[in-house]
C-alpha positions as CSV (number, residue, x, y, z in Angstrom):
1,M,194.9,71.4,86.0
2,I,191.4,70.4,86.9
3,T,189.1,68.6,84.3
4,K,185.3,68.2,84.3
5,A,183.2,66.3,81.8
6,L,180.0,68.3,81.1
7,E,176.8,67.8,79.1
8,I,175.9,70.9,77.1
9,R,172.3,71.1,76.1
10,D,170.4,73.5,73.9
11,E,167.2,73.1,71.8
12,G,167.5,69.6,70.3
13,T,171.2,69.5,71.3
14,F,173.3,67.1,73.4
15,I,177.0,67.8,73.4
16,P,179.4,65.9,75.7
17,M,182.3,68.3,76.5
18,L,185.6,68.2,78.3
19,A,186.4,71.4,80.3
20,V,189.9,72.0,81.7
21,D,190.9,74.8,84.0
22,M,194.3,75.7,82.5
23,N,195.8,76.6,85.9
24,P,198.4,74.4,87.5
25,S,197.8,73.5,91.1
26,L,199.2,76.2,93.5
27,D,202.0,73.9,94.7
28,D,203.2,73.5,91.1
29,T,204.7,77.0,90.7
30,F,208.0,75.6,89.5
31,S,206.7,72.5,87.7
32,G,207.0,71.7,84.0
33,Q,203.2,72.2,83.7
34,H,203.4,75.7,85.1
35,Y,206.3,76.6,82.8
36,L,204.7,75.2,79.7
37,L,201.3,76.9,80.4
38,R,203.0,80.3,80.9
39,R,205.1,79.8,77.7
40,C,201.8,79.3,75.8
41,G,200.4,82.6,77.3
42,Y,198.1,81.2,80.0
43,P,198.2,83.7,83.0
44,C,198.3,80.9,85.7
45,D,196.9,83.5,88.1
46,G,194.3,81.3,89.8
47,R,191.3,82.8,88.0
48,P,189.4,80.2,85.9
49,N,190.9,80.0,82.4
50,I,188.7,77.3,80.9
51,L,189.5,75.4,77.8
52,I,186.6,73.3,76.4
53,T,186.4,70.7,73.6
54,R,184.0,68.0,72.6
55,L,184.6,64.6,74.1
56,S,184.0,63.0,70.7
57,A,186.9,62.5,68.4
58,D,185.5,64.5,65.5
59,G,188.3,67.0,65.0
60,T,186.5,69.8,66.8
61,P,189.0,72.3,68.1
62,A,189.6,73.2,71.8
63,W,189.2,76.8,72.8
64,N,189.7,78.9,75.9
65,D,188.0,81.8,74.2
66,P,184.2,81.6,74.5
67,Y,183.8,83.6,71.4
68,G,186.2,81.6,69.3
69,W,183.4,79.1,68.6
70,G,180.9,81.3,66.8
71,G,177.2,80.5,66.8
72,R,175.1,80.5,69.9
73,T,175.4,77.3,71.9
74,F,179.1,77.1,72.5
75,P,179.8,80.8,73.4
76,V,176.8,81.0,75.9
77,A,177.8,77.6,77.5
78,H,181.5,78.4,77.6
79,E,181.0,81.8,79.2
80,W,178.6,80.3,81.8
81,I,181.1,77.5,82.5
82,I,183.8,80.1,83.2
83,E,181.5,82.1,85.5
84,H,180.3,79.0,87.4
85,W,183.4,76.8,87.3
86,N,183.7,76.3,91.1
87,E,180.0,75.2,91.3
88,L,180.2,72.6,88.5
89,R,180.7,68.9,89.0
90,D,181.5,66.1,86.6
91,G,178.5,65.2,84.6
92,D,176.6,68.5,85.2
93,V,174.2,69.8,82.5
94,V,174.9,73.3,81.1
95,D,171.5,74.2,79.6
96,V,171.8,77.1,77.1
97,Q,168.0,77.6,76.8
98,F,167.7,77.9,80.6
99,I,170.7,80.2,80.8
100,L,169.1,82.5,78.3
101,G,165.7,82.5,80.0
102,E,164.0,80.6,77.2
103,T,162.8,77.8,79.6
104,T,161.7,77.9,83.2
105,A,163.6,74.8,84.4
106,P,167.0,73.4,83.4
107,K,167.1,70.1,81.4
108,I,168.0,67.0,83.3
109,S,171.0,64.9,82.2
110,E,170.4,62.3,79.5
111,R,172.2,59.8,81.7
112,I,169.1,60.0,83.9
113,S,166.3,60.6,81.3
114,E,167.7,58.2,78.6
115,P,170.3,55.8,80.2
116,L,172.2,53.5,77.9
């Protein structure tokens, strides 16, 4: 499985997320990981099957269904993460307002604009 930490942004929103591609590596066809993922219903077919959850320990669930979240921010961001998985890098910003065409430029990361 491949993991990426991402910054989801929307109007007045900063959400640190963990995204996991729920596919075992191709050389793990007979591994425990492959077996357990298949038993849980993951297709393990190489197409991105992205589970996301907040990085904060606030009890938020993890979903691999973009529409399991409800609302606006999470479904839009989650669908975009699935579609652009191979382009994304750790720490990238997923800007919902920009995705929806509400702004003309994507937000920059708060690690740059407001470092600790």
